[in-house]
Structures are given as C-alpha cells and as structure tokens.
Residue, then its C-alpha position, 0 to 999 in steps of 0.5 A: x892871640x893866634x900869633x907867634x913871635x919869634x926870635x931869627x939868628x944873630x946874623x952879626x959879629x958880635x962878642x961873646x959878652x954882647x951875645x950872651x947877654x943879648x940871649x940872656x934879656x931876651x930870655x928874661x923880659x922879651x915876649x917871644x915864643x922861639x929862639x934860634x941860635x947858632x953861627x949862619x954867616x961865616x964858621x970863623x965867628x962861631x968858636x968865639x960864643x960857642x962856650x956861652x951857647x949852653x947857659x943860653x939855651x938853658x937860660x931860654x928854655x927856662x923862660x918857658x921859650x923853645x930853642x931851635x939851633x940854625x946852621x950854616x947858609x953856605x958850606x964850603x969846606x969838610x971842616x964846615x960840612x962836619x960842623x952840620x952834620x955833628x949839629x943835626x945828627x944831635x939828640x935832643x935839639x931842634x935844627x933849622x936848616x939854612x943850607x941844602x946839605x943840612x936838608x938832607x942831614x935832617x931828612x925822617x926826622x922834625x925840623x925846621x927850615x931857614x930863609x936861605x933855602x929857597x922855597x918859592x912853590x907848593x912843590x917844593x914846600x910838600x918836599x920840605x914837609x915829606x922830609x919832616x920839616x914842621x915850621x918853614x921860615x919863608x924867603x923875604x922876597x916872596x910877594x903876598x901872592x906867593x905867600x897866600x899859595x903857600x899858606x894854602x897848601x901848607x902843612x907846616x907852620x910858615x913864618x916871615x920876617x917881620x923886622x930886620x934887615x934882610x938877608x939878600x946873597x952870600x957869597x964864597x967871598x969876604x966883602x968886609x975884609x976886602x973893604x979893609x985890603x985883607x984877604x978872607x983868611x986872614x979878615x981879623x975879624x974886621x966885620x965886628x967893628x960893625x954890629x948891624x952890617x957895613x952900609x954900602x953905597x953906590x958911586x953916586x953916592x946913594x945908600x944901597x946895600x949892606x955887607x956883613x962878612x960874606x954876606x949881602x943884606x939890604x940897606x933898609x929894614x925890613x918892617x911888616x908891622x902894618x901887614x901883621x893882621x893881613x898876613x894872618x889873614x892869608x894864612x901866616x901866623x909866625x914872625x921872625x924878627x931878626x936882631x940888630x944892636x938897637x933895644x929889640x926887646x922894646x921891638x918885641x913889645x912893640x910888635x906883640x902891643x900891635x898884635x894885641x891890638x894895644x897900639x895903632x900902627x902909626x904910633x908903632x913905626x914911629x916907636x919903631x923908627x926911634x929905636x933904629x935911629x932912622x934907619x930907612x923902613x921897607x916892605x916892598x918885597x910884600x907888595x911885589x915892588x922892589x924890596x927897599x919901597x916902603x908902601x904906605x910907610x911913607x905917606x902914612x907916617x911921613x918915613 
C-alpha cells in the first residue's frame, strides 16, 4: 500500500485527560504513520495539555509513529510569536508551520507545511520546497484539477484532509466567547463545552457553519474516502484525518480497510456515518463545487 494515513492535530478544546487518553489510544491501536501534535487554534488552551505532550510523543514514537509538532495558525501577540519561535528552534523535532512567521523561522531545515498556509499554485509550492518543506498539507478548498497540477511538479510529499470538519478561517475575535456574552480575554474557556465545535445556523434555521473558539469550520464533515483511489492516481498519497470526539480508531481502520481493498466504499461511508452520528458528509471542493456538496454520496449511499 503506497498510501499513508496521518492524524492531524486536535483542533478543539478537550480536557487534558481526554487529550492524553485520546493520543495514547491512537498510539496503541490506530494504523497511522504520522501524528501531528500541538495547539493550532488558540494559545490560551495550550498550557492545559502541554505537560502531557512529552509522554504522548514518547508513547507515539514507541508505537512506531512519526511525531510532528504543529504551530499556531494565527500569531497576534509577542508571547505567541515567542512560543512559535521556541518550537521552531527546538532541536530534534519536526515542526509543521501553520503561519507564515513559522515558515520564516524554519527556513533552511526540514519541516512540514500545514493547511493554514495558502499554497494554491506551483510557484508558491516551489518556494516552500526551496526553504526546506518536505511535506505539505494542502488547503481543503483546492479542486481536483489544482491538486493534480501541484502533484505533477511537487518534490515534497503532498497531503489532503480526507476526513473531518474543514478549517475555513481564523479571526482575532472569539465567536465562542461572544455567543455566551463573554469577552475573549475572559472567555472562561466556553469552547470546551463543544468537543466538535459549536453548530451555527442561518437566520432561517439552516445548518451553516461550526464555530471553534476563534476558528470558523465547515458544518459538514469532509469525507474523501470515495476519492482515495483517484487521489492516488493524480499523485496524492498522504491523507489527513482530523480528530473528532467519535471513535477515531474505527475511523482510521475504516480508511485503512478501503485503501487495502478490504472494504467497499459504500460500506465504509455507512460505517463512518454511524460513527459521526449522522453529521452530513461533503466532498464538493474536490469537484470544484460548493464545499458543502456531497457529490455521489447522496445518490449512491443515501446520505
């Protein structure tokens, strides 16, 4: 199997115990190659789980998994800049840059690029490769045609997010705090109440987006399990699964089974649907349509 399953960083505010236990189980049971660790969304969350990171990294490494440490996607204060710089300058670790400031700190040493850094064309891809990027997770909104064009010229390994709510934007404001009548500086960490993000409806009551602290995400769950073969055909062999509070071990095993030809796509989609408790799937971006569209999944699998 020339495909590689990777686990993205936890984007939500989970308790330290939940965070640790989740990664311990992924280390022991999940068929993953690379696991990304670290706070990407809000630096205020990081102190709660940071003490657990050494033990988690050790457990993952002992299980034969490669560990990569992810940086913040939005750097706004000197403290956050220092935090990113310290991570990027650590010896003996591989870092994923999710902000252009991290890219500058990592220049000249092997590193990875996360999906929060916009790489939309061959020129920007070449610049990142020249600066030392060996693995690049591409933005989720790129259609198949763009992915194919990038894969034709890429020297770095290219990755796409194949499962999970899509990260769409980050802001200096905290929507989660505001929804509870709180200011960002005194947020009381209310985002912890929503382990997979807070659903957001339109004024007409239609499901629209999800809010995760300062981050805006898709309401739907991206699911490219039906496109895995086609992605490999065009030169994409790394697939990122974004953590959710469902049984992510089962999610990884389902993707592995499809990649190995041991499970039909329809059965896999139905299983993932049960695991996500019916949260709608989407794959529209891949087909150059609205991201929330579910091309093929509604007609073929009744979802």
